[in-house]
py3Dmol code that shows the C-alpha trace and the ligand (Angstrom):
import py3Dmol

protein = """\
ATOM      1  CA  MET A   1       0.000   0.000   0.000  1.00  0.00           C
ATOM      2  CA  THR A   2       1.438   3.418  -0.936  1.00  0.00           C
ATOM      3  CA  ARG A   3       1.920   5.742   2.012  1.00  0.00           C
ATOM      4  CA  PRO A   4       1.084   9.327   1.109  1.00  0.00           C
ATOM      5  CA  ALA A   5       3.261  12.303   1.933  1.00  0.00           C
ATOM      6  CA  ARG A   6       2.738  13.372   5.530  1.00  0.00           C
ATOM      7  CA  PHE A   7       1.854  16.924   4.585  1.00  0.00           C
ATOM      8  CA  GLY A   8       1.749  19.190   1.614  1.00  0.00           C
ATOM      9  CA  ILE A   9       2.797  17.259  -1.437  1.00  0.00           C
ATOM     10  CA  MET A  10      -0.469  15.555  -2.028  1.00  0.00           C
ATOM     11  CA  SER A  11      -0.180  12.072  -3.291  1.00  0.00           C
ATOM     12  CA  ARG A  12      -3.638  10.639  -3.015  1.00  0.00           C
ATOM     13  CA  MET A  13      -4.243   8.590   0.125  1.00  0.00           C
ATOM     14  CA  PRO A  14      -5.625   5.113  -0.290  1.00  0.00           C
ATOM     15  CA  ASN A  15      -9.396   5.058   0.205  1.00  0.00           C
ATOM     16  CA  SER A  16      -9.789   8.756  -0.581  1.00  0.00           C
ATOM     17  CA  PRO A  17     -13.133   9.641  -2.128  1.00  0.00           C
ATOM     18  CA  PRO A  18     -12.968   9.379  -5.914  1.00  0.00           C
ATOM     19  CA  GLY A  19     -13.411  12.614  -7.860  1.00  0.00           C
ATOM     20  CA  ARG A  20     -14.552  15.815  -6.220  1.00  0.00           C
ATOM     21  CA  TRP A  21     -16.726  15.061  -3.227  1.00  0.00           C
ATOM     22  CA  THR A  22     -19.527  17.588  -2.776  1.00  0.00           C
ATOM     23  CA  THR A  23     -22.673  17.815  -0.678  1.00  0.00           C
ATOM     24  CA  ALA A  24     -24.574  16.249  -3.605  1.00  0.00           C
ATOM     25  CA  ARG A  25     -23.079  12.954  -2.422  1.00  0.00           C
ATOM     26  CA  ILE A  26     -24.499  13.153   1.100  1.00  0.00           C
ATOM     27  CA  PRO A  27     -26.809  10.152   1.519  1.00  0.00           C
ATOM     28  CA  ASP A  28     -30.345  10.592   2.805  1.00  0.00           C
ATOM     29  CA  GLN A  29     -30.141  11.445   6.514  1.00  0.00           C
ATOM     30  CA  ALA A  30     -33.795  10.788   7.309  1.00  0.00           C
ATOM     31  CA  GLY A  31     -34.112   9.006  10.649  1.00  0.00           C
ATOM     32  CA  ARG A  32     -30.666  10.114  11.803  1.00  0.00           C
ATOM     33  CA  THR A  33     -30.042  12.446  14.727  1.00  0.00           C
ATOM     34  CA  ALA A  34     -26.861  14.523  14.860  1.00  0.00           C
ATOM     35  CA  ILE A  35     -25.472  16.607  17.699  1.00  0.00           C
ATOM     36  CA  ILE A  36     -23.184  19.407  16.529  1.00  0.00           C
ATOM     37  CA  THR A  37     -21.260  21.446  19.084  1.00  0.00           C
ATOM     38  CA  GLY A  38     -20.671  25.090  18.214  1.00  0.00           C
ATOM     39  CA  ALA A  39     -23.465  25.034  15.636  1.00  0.00           C
ATOM     40  CA  SER A  40     -24.259  28.729  16.000  1.00  0.00           C
ATOM     41  CA  SER A  41     -21.759  29.848  13.369  1.00  0.00           C
ATOM     42  CA  GLY A  42     -19.072  28.926  10.852  1.00  0.00           C
ATOM     43  CA  LEU A  43     -18.396  25.289  10.092  1.00  0.00           C
ATOM     44  CA  GLY A  44     -20.841  23.980  12.691  1.00  0.00           C
ATOM     45  CA  LEU A  45     -23.682  25.965  11.184  1.00  0.00           C
ATOM     46  CA  ALA A  46     -22.703  24.915   7.633  1.00  0.00           C
ATOM     47  CA  THR A  47     -22.638  21.277   8.784  1.00  0.00           C
ATOM     48  CA  ALA A  48     -26.043  21.630  10.455  1.00  0.00           C
ATOM     49  CA  GLU A  49     -27.491  23.168   7.313  1.00  0.00           C
ATOM     50  CA  GLN A  50     -26.390  20.291   5.093  1.00  0.00           C
ATOM     51  CA  LEU A  51     -27.418  17.528   7.485  1.00  0.00           C
ATOM     52  CA  ALA A  52     -30.860  19.120   7.859  1.00  0.00           C
ATOM     53  CA  ARG A  53     -31.144  19.679   4.110  1.00  0.00           C
ATOM     54  CA  HIS A  54     -30.587  15.953   3.611  1.00  0.00           C
ATOM     55  CA  GLY A  55     -33.351  15.054   6.045  1.00  0.00           C
ATOM     56  CA  GLY A  56     -31.479  14.634   9.326  1.00  0.00           C
ATOM     57  CA  HIS A  57     -32.680  15.806  12.735  1.00  0.00           C
ATOM     58  CA  VAL A  58     -30.036  18.205  14.034  1.00  0.00           C
ATOM     59  CA  ILE A  59     -29.417  19.205  17.627  1.00  0.00           C
ATOM     60  CA  LEU A  60     -27.626  22.538  17.659  1.00  0.00           C
ATOM     61  CA  ALA A  61     -25.530  22.488  20.836  1.00  0.00           C
ATOM     62  CA  VAL A  62     -24.693  26.130  21.540  1.00  0.00           C
ATOM     63  CA  ARG A  63     -23.415  28.122  24.489  1.00  0.00           C
ATOM     64  CA  ASP A  64     -25.317  31.271  23.583  1.00  0.00           C
ATOM     65  CA  LEU A  65     -29.011  30.481  23.114  1.00  0.00           C
ATOM     66  CA  ALA A  66     -29.824  33.876  21.581  1.00  0.00           C
ATOM     67  CA  ARG A  67     -27.163  33.420  18.911  1.00  0.00           C
ATOM     68  CA  GLY A  68     -28.319  29.834  18.457  1.00  0.00           C
ATOM     69  CA  GLU A  69     -31.911  30.985  17.948  1.00  0.00           C
ATOM     70  CA  ARG A  70     -30.809  33.420  15.249  1.00  0.00           C
ATOM     71  CA  ALA A  71     -28.816  30.660  13.535  1.00  0.00           C
ATOM     72  CA  ALA A  72     -31.753  28.233  13.719  1.00  0.00           C
ATOM     73  CA  ALA A  73     -34.141  30.893  12.382  1.00  0.00           C
ATOM     74  CA  ALA A  74     -31.825  31.507   9.418  1.00  0.00           C
ATOM     75  CA  LEU A  75     -31.687  27.768   8.704  1.00  0.00           C
ATOM     76  CA  VAL A  76     -35.463  27.415   8.867  1.00  0.00           C
ATOM     77  CA  ALA A  77     -35.919  30.468   6.634  1.00  0.00           C
ATOM     78  CA  GLY A  78     -33.767  28.708   4.007  1.00  0.00           C
ATOM     79  CA  GLN A  79     -35.417  25.307   4.465  1.00  0.00           C
ATOM     80  CA  PRO A  80     -38.831  25.492   6.143  1.00  0.00           C
ATOM     81  CA  GLY A  81     -38.983  21.728   6.730  1.00  0.00           C
ATOM     82  CA  ALA A  82     -35.689  21.578   8.633  1.00  0.00           C
ATOM     83  CA  SER A  83     -35.838  19.427  11.767  1.00  0.00           C
ATOM     84  CA  LEU A  84     -33.828  21.304  14.380  1.00  0.00           C
ATOM     85  CA  GLN A  85     -33.546  21.473  18.112  1.00  0.00           C
ATOM     86  CA  LEU A  86     -31.589  23.969  20.163  1.00  0.00           C
ATOM     87  CA  ARG A  87     -29.868  22.875  23.377  1.00  0.00           C
ATOM     88  CA  ARG A  88     -27.495  24.796  25.607  1.00  0.00           C
ATOM     89  CA  LEU A  89     -23.948  23.510  25.928  1.00  0.00           C
ATOM     90  CA  ASP A  90     -20.905  25.407  27.135  1.00  0.00           C
ATOM     91  CA  VAL A  91     -18.303  22.847  26.220  1.00  0.00           C
ATOM     92  CA  ALA A  92     -15.625  24.686  28.250  1.00  0.00           C
ATOM     93  CA  ASP A  93     -17.633  24.097  31.428  1.00  0.00           C
ATOM     94  CA  LEU A  94     -17.698  20.470  32.551  1.00  0.00           C
ATOM     95  CA  ASP A  95     -20.849  21.063  34.616  1.00  0.00           C
ATOM     96  CA  SER A  96     -22.599  22.241  31.451  1.00  0.00           C
ATOM     97  CA  VAL A  97     -21.291  19.202  29.551  1.00  0.00           C
ATOM     98  CA  ARG A  98     -22.727  16.885  32.227  1.00  0.00           C
ATOM     99  CA  GLU A  99     -26.024  18.748  32.246  1.00  0.00           C
ATOM    100  CA  PHE A 100     -26.279  18.579  28.454  1.00  0.00           C
ATOM    101  CA  ALA A 101     -25.492  14.839  28.385  1.00  0.00           C
ATOM    102  CA  ALA A 102     -27.955  14.195  31.236  1.00  0.00           C
ATOM    103  CA  GLY A 103     -30.658  15.994  29.212  1.00  0.00           C
ATOM    104  CA  ILE A 104     -29.981  13.783  26.192  1.00  0.00           C
ATOM    105  CA  HIS A 105     -30.236  10.673  28.388  1.00  0.00           C
ATOM    106  CA  ARG A 106     -33.304  11.917  30.284  1.00  0.00           C
ATOM    107  CA  ASP A 107     -35.185  12.661  27.063  1.00  0.00           C
ATOM    108  CA  GLY A 108     -34.121   9.351  25.523  1.00  0.00           C
ATOM    109  CA  VAL A 109     -32.739  11.136  22.482  1.00  0.00           C
ATOM    110  CA  PRO A 110     -31.127   8.680  20.043  1.00  0.00           C
ATOM    111  CA  VAL A 111     -27.754   9.851  18.760  1.00  0.00           C
ATOM    112  CA  ASP A 112     -26.337   8.625  15.460  1.00  0.00           C
ATOM    113  CA  LEU A 113     -23.697  11.297  15.014  1.00  0.00           C
ATOM    114  CA  LEU A 114     -21.684  13.550  17.301  1.00  0.00           C
ATOM    115  CA  VAL A 115     -19.654  16.315  15.667  1.00  0.00           C
ATOM    116  CA  ASN A 116     -17.090  17.704  18.110  1.00  0.00           C
ATOM    117  CA  ASN A 117     -16.770  21.023  16.322  1.00  0.00           C
ATOM    118  CA  ALA A 118     -16.873  23.947  18.785  1.00  0.00           C
ATOM    119  CA  GLY A 119     -13.607  25.756  19.185  1.00  0.00           C
ATOM    120  CA  VAL A 120     -11.761  28.872  20.224  1.00  0.00           C
ATOM    121  CA  MET A 121      -8.451  30.110  18.851  1.00  0.00           C
ATOM    122  CA  PHE A 122      -5.729  32.358  20.277  1.00  0.00           C
ATOM    123  CA  PRO A 123      -7.558  34.002  23.212  1.00  0.00           C
ATOM    124  CA  PRO A 124      -5.502  35.631  25.957  1.00  0.00           C
ATOM    125  CA  ARG A 125      -4.784  33.159  28.787  1.00  0.00           C
ATOM    126  CA  ARG A 126      -8.039  32.384  30.565  1.00  0.00           C
ATOM    127  CA  LEU A 127      -9.208  29.529  32.734  1.00  0.00           C
ATOM    128  CA  SER A 128     -12.414  27.507  32.471  1.00  0.00           C
ATOM    129  CA  PRO A 129     -14.790  27.268  35.476  1.00  0.00           C
ATOM    130  CA  GLN A 130     -12.911  24.114  36.529  1.00  0.00           C
ATOM    131  CA  GLY A 131      -9.523  25.861  36.229  1.00  0.00           C
ATOM    132  CA  HIS A 132      -8.355  24.426  32.906  1.00  0.00           C
ATOM    133  CA  GLU A 133      -6.720  26.561  30.205  1.00  0.00           C
ATOM    134  CA  LEU A 134      -9.547  27.757  27.950  1.00  0.00           C
ATOM    135  CA  GLN A 135      -8.360  26.407  24.568  1.00  0.00           C
ATOM    136  CA  PHE A 136      -7.523  22.982  26.041  1.00  0.00           C
ATOM    137  CA  ALA A 137     -10.798  22.989  27.983  1.00  0.00           C
ATOM    138  CA  THR A 138     -12.993  23.998  25.017  1.00  0.00           C
ATOM    139  CA  ASN A 139     -11.326  22.268  22.125  1.00  0.00           C
ATOM    140  CA  HIS A 140     -10.277  19.052  23.865  1.00  0.00           C
ATOM    141  CA  LEU A 141     -11.429  18.350  27.436  1.00  0.00           C
ATOM    142  CA  GLY A 142     -15.095  19.273  26.957  1.00  0.00           C
ATOM    143  CA  HIS A 143     -15.369  17.156  23.830  1.00  0.00           C
ATOM    144  CA  PHE A 144     -13.533  14.270  25.479  1.00  0.00           C
ATOM    145  CA  ALA A 145     -16.040  14.337  28.341  1.00  0.00           C
ATOM    146  CA  LEU A 146     -19.047  14.795  26.060  1.00  0.00           C
ATOM    147  CA  THR A 147     -18.038  11.821  23.904  1.00  0.00           C
ATOM    148  CA  GLY A 148     -17.557   9.604  26.960  1.00  0.00           C
ATOM    149  CA  LEU A 149     -20.921  10.616  28.406  1.00  0.00           C
ATOM    150  CA  LEU A 150     -22.779  10.018  25.116  1.00  0.00           C
ATOM    151  CA  LEU A 151     -21.055   6.821  24.015  1.00  0.00           C
ATOM    152  CA  ASP A 152     -23.905   4.583  25.158  1.00  0.00           C
ATOM    153  CA  ARG A 153     -26.441   6.725  23.277  1.00  0.00           C
ATOM    154  CA  LEU A 154     -24.254   6.462  20.169  1.00  0.00           C
ATOM    155  CA  ARG A 155     -24.057   2.685  20.529  1.00  0.00           C
ATOM    156  CA  ALA A 156     -27.836   2.612  20.215  1.00  0.00           C
ATOM    157  CA  GLY A 157     -27.621   4.657  16.982  1.00  0.00           C
ATOM    158  CA  ARG A 158     -27.533   3.618  13.351  1.00  0.00           C
ATOM    159  CA  ASP A 159     -24.093   3.739  11.716  1.00  0.00           C
ATOM    160  CA  PRO A 160     -22.893   5.728  14.744  1.00  0.00           C
ATOM    161  CA  ARG A 161     -19.984   8.115  14.318  1.00  0.00           C
ATOM    162  CA  VAL A 162     -17.958  10.617  16.306  1.00  0.00           C
ATOM    163  CA  VAL A 163     -16.300  13.262  14.136  1.00  0.00           C
ATOM    164  CA  THR A 164     -13.735  15.444  15.883  1.00  0.00           C
ATOM    165  CA  VAL A 165     -12.695  18.653  14.159  1.00  0.00           C
ATOM    166  CA  SER A 166      -8.990  19.448  14.357  1.00  0.00           C
ATOM    167  CA  SER A 167      -6.703  21.707  12.322  1.00  0.00           C
ATOM    168  CA  SER A 168      -3.555  21.419  10.255  1.00  0.00           C
ATOM    169  CA  VAL A 169      -2.046  23.515  13.072  1.00  0.00           C
ATOM    170  CA  HIS A 170      -1.972  20.270  15.100  1.00  0.00           C
ATOM    171  CA  ARG A 171       1.322  19.665  13.303  1.00  0.00           C
ATOM    172  CA  SER A 172       2.977  22.386  15.390  1.00  0.00           C
ATOM    173  CA  GLY A 173       1.548  21.099  18.654  1.00  0.00           C
ATOM    174  CA  ARG A 174       3.058  19.327  21.633  1.00  0.00           C
ATOM    175  CA  ILE A 175       1.290  18.309  24.818  1.00  0.00           C
ATOM    176  CA  ARG A 176       2.727  20.141  27.827  1.00  0.00           C
ATOM    177  CA  PHE A 177       1.919  17.494  30.413  1.00  0.00           C
ATOM    178  CA  ASP A 178       3.916  19.445  33.025  1.00  0.00           C
ATOM    179  CA  ASP A 179       2.131  22.781  32.396  1.00  0.00           C
ATOM    180  CA  LEU A 180      -1.314  22.103  30.912  1.00  0.00           C
ATOM    181  CA  THR A 181      -2.795  25.283  32.356  1.00  0.00           C
ATOM    182  CA  GLY A 182      -0.005  27.466  30.982  1.00  0.00           C
ATOM    183  CA  ALA A 183       0.683  28.801  34.493  1.00  0.00           C
ATOM    184  CA  ARG A 184       4.424  28.813  33.881  1.00  0.00           C
ATOM    185  CA  SER A 185       4.419  29.774  30.235  1.00  0.00           C
ATOM    186  CA  TYR A 186       1.517  30.550  27.914  1.00  0.00           C
ATOM    187  CA  SER A 187       1.484  31.251  24.202  1.00  0.00           C
ATOM    188  CA  ARG A 188      -1.811  31.687  22.387  1.00  0.00           C
ATOM    189  CA  PHE A 189      -0.573  29.826  19.300  1.00  0.00           C
ATOM    190  CA  GLY A 190       1.204  27.082  21.262  1.00  0.00           C
ATOM    191  CA  PHE A 191      -1.876  26.280  23.334  1.00  0.00           C
ATOM    192  CA  TYR A 192      -4.180  26.302  20.291  1.00  0.00           C
ATOM    193  CA  ALA A 193      -1.788  23.901  18.529  1.00  0.00           C
ATOM    194  CA  GLN A 194      -1.689  21.755  21.680  1.00  0.00           C
ATOM    195  CA  SER A 195      -5.491  21.555  21.797  1.00  0.00           C
ATOM    196  CA  LYS A 196      -5.720  20.627  18.107  1.00  0.00           C
ATOM    197  CA  LEU A 197      -3.027  17.945  18.524  1.00  0.00           C
ATOM    198  CA  ALA A 198      -5.045  16.662  21.485  1.00  0.00           C
ATOM    199  CA  ASN A 199      -8.068  16.384  19.143  1.00  0.00           C
ATOM    200  CA  VAL A 200      -6.153  14.075  16.805  1.00  0.00           C
ATOM    201  CA  LEU A 201      -4.541  12.037  19.587  1.00  0.00           C
ATOM    202  CA  PHE A 202      -7.999  11.579  21.119  1.00  0.00           C
ATOM    203  CA  GLY A 203      -9.802  10.735  17.867  1.00  0.00           C
ATOM    204  CA  LEU A 204      -7.204   8.119  16.910  1.00  0.00           C
ATOM    205  CA  GLU A 205      -7.019   6.597  20.400  1.00  0.00           C
ATOM    206  CA  LEU A 206     -10.819   6.403  20.477  1.00  0.00           C
ATOM    207  CA  HIS A 207     -10.697   4.645  17.100  1.00  0.00           C
ATOM    208  CA  ARG A 208      -8.138   2.121  18.362  1.00  0.00           C
ATOM    209  CA  ARG A 209     -10.067   1.429  21.568  1.00  0.00           C
ATOM    210  CA  LEU A 210     -13.432   1.062  19.843  1.00  0.00           C
ATOM    211  CA  GLY A 211     -11.885  -1.169  17.181  1.00  0.00           C
ATOM    212  CA  ALA A 212     -10.219  -3.435  19.755  1.00  0.00           C
ATOM    213  CA  ALA A 213     -13.512  -3.781  21.634  1.00  0.00           C
ATOM    214  CA  GLY A 214     -15.486  -4.559  18.445  1.00  0.00           C
ATOM    215  CA  ASP A 215     -17.609  -1.490  19.167  1.00  0.00           C
ATOM    216  CA  PRO A 216     -19.967  -0.287  16.403  1.00  0.00           C
ATOM    217  CA  VAL A 217     -19.088   3.403  16.912  1.00  0.00           C
ATOM    218  CA  ARG A 218     -16.625   4.890  14.393  1.00  0.00           C
ATOM    219  CA  SER A 219     -14.225   7.698  15.320  1.00  0.00           C
ATOM    220  CA  LEU A 220     -13.099   9.990  12.513  1.00  0.00           C
ATOM    221  CA  LEU A 221     -11.173  13.255  12.290  1.00  0.00           C
ATOM    222  CA  ALA A 222     -11.560  16.212   9.990  1.00  0.00           C
ATOM    223  CA  HIS A 223      -9.991  19.589   9.368  1.00  0.00           C
ATOM    224  CA  PRO A 224     -11.288  22.363   7.114  1.00  0.00           C
ATOM    225  CA  GLY A 225      -8.064  23.921   5.824  1.00  0.00           C
ATOM    226  CA  TYR A 226      -8.567  27.663   6.019  1.00  0.00           C
ATOM    227  CA  ALA A 227     -12.174  28.857   6.049  1.00  0.00           C
ATOM    228  CA  ALA A 228     -13.504  32.353   6.684  1.00  0.00           C
ATOM    229  CA  THR A 229     -15.383  32.154   9.994  1.00  0.00           C
ATOM    230  CA  ARG A 230     -15.557  34.022  13.297  1.00  0.00           C
ATOM    231  CA  LEU A 231     -12.676  31.885  14.607  1.00  0.00           C
ATOM    232  CA  GLN A 232     -10.044  34.286  13.278  1.00  0.00           C
ATOM    233  CA  THR A 233     -11.625  37.350  14.877  1.00  0.00           C
ATOM    234  CA  SER A 234     -13.414  36.254  18.069  1.00  0.00           C
ATOM    235  CA  GLY A 235     -10.362  34.956  20.002  1.00  0.00           C
ATOM    236  CA  PRO A 236      -7.384  36.890  18.671  1.00  0.00           C
ATOM    237  CA  THR A 237      -6.755  40.519  19.538  1.00  0.00           C
ATOM    238  CA  GLY A 238      -4.755  43.381  17.977  1.00  0.00           C
ATOM    239  CA  LEU A 239      -2.641  42.695  14.910  1.00  0.00           C
ATOM    240  CA  VAL A 240      -3.488  38.984  14.777  1.00  0.00           C
ATOM    241  CA  ARG A 241      -7.195  39.816  14.622  1.00  0.00           C
ATOM    242  CA  LEU A 242      -6.533  42.348  11.863  1.00  0.00           C
ATOM    243  CA  LEU A 243      -4.514  39.767   9.904  1.00  0.00           C
ATOM    244  CA  GLY A 244      -7.323  37.250  10.467  1.00  0.00           C
ATOM    245  CA  ARG A 245      -9.845  39.682   9.041  1.00  0.00           C
ATOM    246  CA  LEU A 246      -7.668  40.326   5.990  1.00  0.00           C
ATOM    247  CA  GLY A 247      -6.941  36.634   5.492  1.00  0.00           C
ATOM    248  CA  ASN A 248     -10.656  35.850   5.663  1.00  0.00           C
ATOM    249  CA  ARG A 249     -11.326  38.362   2.910  1.00  0.00           C
ATOM    250  CA  LEU A 250      -8.402  37.601   0.635  1.00  0.00           C
ATOM    251  CA  VAL A 251      -7.284  34.005   1.114  1.00  0.00           C
ATOM    252  CA  ALA A 252      -9.813  31.829   2.912  1.00  0.00           C
ATOM    253  CA  GLN A 253     -12.438  29.614   1.329  1.00  0.00           C
ATOM    254  CA  ASP A 254     -16.011  29.973   2.526  1.00  0.00           C
ATOM    255  CA  ALA A 255     -17.413  28.079   5.512  1.00  0.00           C
ATOM    256  CA  ALA A 256     -19.591  25.853   3.312  1.00  0.00           C
ATOM    257  CA  THR A 257     -16.493  24.542   1.512  1.00  0.00           C
ATOM    258  CA  GLY A 258     -14.517  24.335   4.755  1.00  0.00           C
ATOM    259  CA  ALA A 259     -17.235  22.106   6.207  1.00  0.00           C
ATOM    260  CA  LEU A 260     -16.949  19.497   3.425  1.00  0.00           C
ATOM    261  CA  PRO A 261     -14.318  17.312   5.175  1.00  0.00           C
ATOM    262  CA  GLN A 262     -16.412  16.990   8.342  1.00  0.00           C
ATOM    263  CA  LEU A 263     -19.528  16.355   6.262  1.00  0.00           C
ATOM    264  CA  TYR A 264     -17.744  13.602   4.359  1.00  0.00           C
ATOM    265  CA  ALA A 265     -16.528  12.050   7.645  1.00  0.00           C
ATOM    266  CA  ALA A 266     -20.031  12.358   9.097  1.00  0.00           C
ATOM    267  CA  THR A 267     -22.009  10.868   6.248  1.00  0.00           C
ATOM    268  CA  ASP A 268     -20.121   9.057   3.522  1.00  0.00           C
ATOM    269  CA  PRO A 269     -20.641   5.284   3.586  1.00  0.00           C
ATOM    270  CA  ASP A 270     -16.996   4.735   2.585  1.00  0.00           C
ATOM    271  CA  ALA A 271     -15.531   6.881   5.374  1.00  0.00           C
ATOM    272  CA  ARG A 272     -13.644   4.580   7.725  1.00  0.00           C
ATOM    273  CA  SER A 273     -13.004   4.755  11.427  1.00  0.00           C
ATOM    274  CA  GLY A 274      -9.544   6.230  12.100  1.00  0.00           C
ATOM    275  CA  GLN A 275      -9.438   8.298   8.928  1.00  0.00           C
ATOM    276  CA  PHE A 276      -8.459  11.959   8.993  1.00  0.00           C
ATOM    277  CA  ILE A 277     -10.219  13.985   6.300  1.00  0.00           C
ATOM    278  CA  GLY A 278      -8.971  17.359   5.041  1.00  0.00           C
ATOM    279  CA  PRO A 279      -9.031  19.432   1.878  1.00  0.00           C
ATOM    280  CA  ASP A 280      -7.049  18.253  -1.120  1.00  0.00           C
ATOM    281  CA  ARG A 281      -5.310  21.393  -2.388  1.00  0.00           C
ATOM    282  CA  LEU A 282      -2.616  23.941  -1.546  1.00  0.00           C
ATOM    283  CA  PHE A 283      -1.018  22.219   1.432  1.00  0.00           C
ATOM    284  CA  GLU A 284      -4.429  21.126   2.689  1.00  0.00           C
ATOM    285  CA  SER A 285      -5.616  24.723   2.984  1.00  0.00           C
ATOM    286  CA  ARG A 286      -8.553  24.457   0.573  1.00  0.00           C
ATOM    287  CA  GLY A 287     -10.447  22.180  -1.750  1.00  0.00           C
ATOM    288  CA  HIS A 288     -12.464  19.011  -1.573  1.00  0.00           C
ATOM    289  CA  PRO A 289     -12.298  16.197   0.976  1.00  0.00           C
ATOM    290  CA  THR A 290      -9.509  13.682   0.811  1.00  0.00           C
ATOM    291  CA  VAL A 291      -7.865  11.394   3.336  1.00  0.00           C
ATOM    292  CA  VAL A 292      -4.857  13.161   4.898  1.00  0.00           C
ATOM    293  CA  ARG A 293      -2.091  11.972   7.162  1.00  0.00           C
ATOM    294  CA  PRO A 294      -1.774  13.206  10.722  1.00  0.00           C
ATOM    295  CA  ALA A 295       1.538  14.469  12.070  1.00  0.00           C
ATOM    296  CA  ARG A 296       3.835  11.777  13.440  1.00  0.00           C
ATOM    297  CA  ALA A 297       3.324  13.150  16.969  1.00  0.00           C
ATOM    298  CA  ALA A 298      -0.419  12.585  16.598  1.00  0.00           C
ATOM    299  CA  GLU A 299       0.136   8.899  15.862  1.00  0.00           C
ATOM    300  CA  ASP A 300       2.222   8.344  18.985  1.00  0.00           C
ATOM    301  CA  THR A 301       0.243   5.782  20.966  1.00  0.00           C
ATOM    302  CA  ALA A 302       2.146   6.341  24.245  1.00  0.00           C
ATOM    303  CA  THR A 303       1.292  10.065  24.201  1.00  0.00           C
ATOM    304  CA  ALA A 304      -2.303   9.244  23.246  1.00  0.00           C
ATOM    305  CA  ARG A 305      -2.682   6.875  26.207  1.00  0.00           C
ATOM    306  CA  ARG A 306      -1.141   9.367  28.600  1.00  0.00           C
ATOM    307  CA  LEU A 307      -3.413  12.148  27.333  1.00  0.00           C
ATOM    308  CA  TRP A 308      -6.408   9.823  27.697  1.00  0.00           C
ATOM    309  CA  GLU A 309      -5.539   9.056  31.333  1.00  0.00           C
ATOM    310  CA  VAL A 310      -4.918  12.736  32.138  1.00  0.00           C
ATOM    311  CA  SER A 311      -8.178  13.701  30.409  1.00  0.00           C
ATOM    312  CA  GLU A 312     -10.092  11.115  32.457  1.00  0.00           C
ATOM    313  CA  GLN A 313      -8.557  12.536  35.648  1.00  0.00           C
ATOM    314  CA  LEU A 314      -9.218  16.177  34.711  1.00  0.00           C
ATOM    315  CA  THR A 315     -12.814  15.608  33.577  1.00  0.00           C
ATOM    316  CA  GLY A 316     -13.823  12.787  35.925  1.00  0.00           C
ATOM    317  CA  VAL A 317     -15.331  11.017  32.889  1.00  0.00           C
ATOM    318  CA  ARG A 318     -14.242   7.414  32.404  1.00  0.00           C
ATOM    319  CA  PHE A 319     -14.949   5.637  29.149  1.00  0.00           C
ATOM    320  CA  ASP A 320     -16.190   2.080  29.256  1.00  0.00           C
ATOM    321  CA  VAL A 321     -13.793   1.099  26.475  1.00  0.00           C
ATOM    322  CA  PRO A 322     -10.532  -0.389  27.672  1.00  0.00           C
ATOM    323  CA  ALA A 323      -7.137   0.591  26.270  1.00  0.00           C
ATOM    324  CA  GLY A 324      -6.389  -1.329  23.095  1.00  0.00           C
ATOM    325  CA  PRO A 325      -3.576  -3.887  22.734  1.00  0.00           C
TER     326      PRO A 325
END
"""
ligand_1 = """\
48
NAP
N -12.051 28.305 10.215
C -10.879 27.722 10.019
O -10.100 28.103 9.135
C -10.479 26.555 10.862
C -9.240 25.957 10.603
C -8.872 24.840 11.333
C -9.722 24.332 12.297
N -10.918 24.945 12.551
C -11.757 24.368 13.599
O -13.098 24.349 13.185
C -13.960 24.359 14.321
C -15.115 25.332 14.081
O -14.600 26.646 14.039
P -15.131 27.758 13.017
O -14.030 28.049 12.085
O -16.451 27.377 12.524
O -15.214 29.020 14.016
P -16.465 29.852 14.574
O -17.277 30.411 13.476
O -15.867 30.793 15.577
O -17.307 28.747 15.303
C -16.902 28.221 16.529
C -18.123 27.774 17.254
O -17.719 27.239 18.518
C -18.557 27.810 19.485
N -17.946 27.823 20.811
C -16.822 28.449 21.212
N -16.627 28.221 22.527
C -17.652 27.421 22.925
C -18.021 26.859 24.170
N -17.301 27.072 25.275
N -19.123 26.092 24.235
C -19.878 25.881 23.128
N -19.601 26.404 21.930
C -18.494 27.174 21.853
C -18.858 29.216 19.005
O -19.987 29.695 19.683
P -20.336 31.271 19.764
O -21.154 31.533 18.533
O -21.112 31.366 21.028
O -19.042 32.003 19.804
C -19.091 28.938 17.541
O -20.401 28.477 17.315
C -13.072 24.683 15.518
O -12.838 23.506 16.241
C -11.789 25.173 14.879
O -10.652 24.930 15.686
C -11.320 26.032 11.844
"""
view = py3Dmol.view(width=600, height=400)
view.addModel(protein, "pdb")
view.setStyle({"model": 0}, {"cartoon": {"style": "trace"}})
view.addModel(ligand_1, "xyz")
view.setStyle({"model": 1}, {"stick": {}})
view.zoomTo()
view.show()
């Protein structure tokens, strides 16, 4: 089997979708329920729109209900038959994650798809309500906990999948096990990259554990390349925010295109557990979904296991899937 280049020089990965994958290839989603975190804007909203357009029931998990209501109203205006539900979830707050998951259990909501999409990028150092660094808490820990708490609901789903949204920036990341809160040294970029590396380590470790246990749930990863969303302007400040605004205008692809990799991972019958899906052009910055290779550090199973154990300790959520062989 040919191994593709790790990054940049795109030789086509085995099992990549043939041709240009577009939303026209999304299978009928009728009867499927998806939870999308951070569905109030950007890629989450674009993902919700497509899943609803193809007949799925979509739970928009948002931290700001007013913003969520505006997003849902816009979706319904575009597609009056859309089946949507709004639920509050602040993924940076583990109490909110538990409350959200308890609500899903209490209401007996079936879950076929969980898209771990919400994210923040480059904020000044801040701590979550439980004292975790905000980017690590939002992008990784909250989604780790949410996945663990919903795994049994997913097992009851049809073709159940967990799609975790990372970034090509994960390639610059390293996990600072000795300073996860950034108390000793914090860099906005370094901690974003850490959180996005954690996404890939988690998604791949989940895949290995589920596979070893013969579990029906698939774990996939996706990244959008560079898409114009609020990400580049809501967290950063000063010059970086200005550059983000310019980049969004001049360089980025739109959110609908950026969402294609996560939509492929979420819906395509040929998408396999453990795959990482990203765009196929210009050093994975834009284009149509293809299978991409994670950074070597993201494939390190010892780091993945250590991160898993630390994440269980920090969140208090234990998965009922044992470590793989
Ligand atoms: N855009 C890109 O070029 C790019 C590149 C690589 C990776 N990504 C990844 O793509 C994902 C989606 O980002 P985006 O580009 O769509 O940015 P976005 O437009 O800023 O969307 C991020 C979403 O996450 C939500 N969110 C932030 N903190 C949250 C919290 N504590 N609890 C619940 N929701 C929260 C935001 O809610 P509010 O509306 O309340 O702020 C928003 O809906 C992120 O994981 C990001 O790292 C994006």
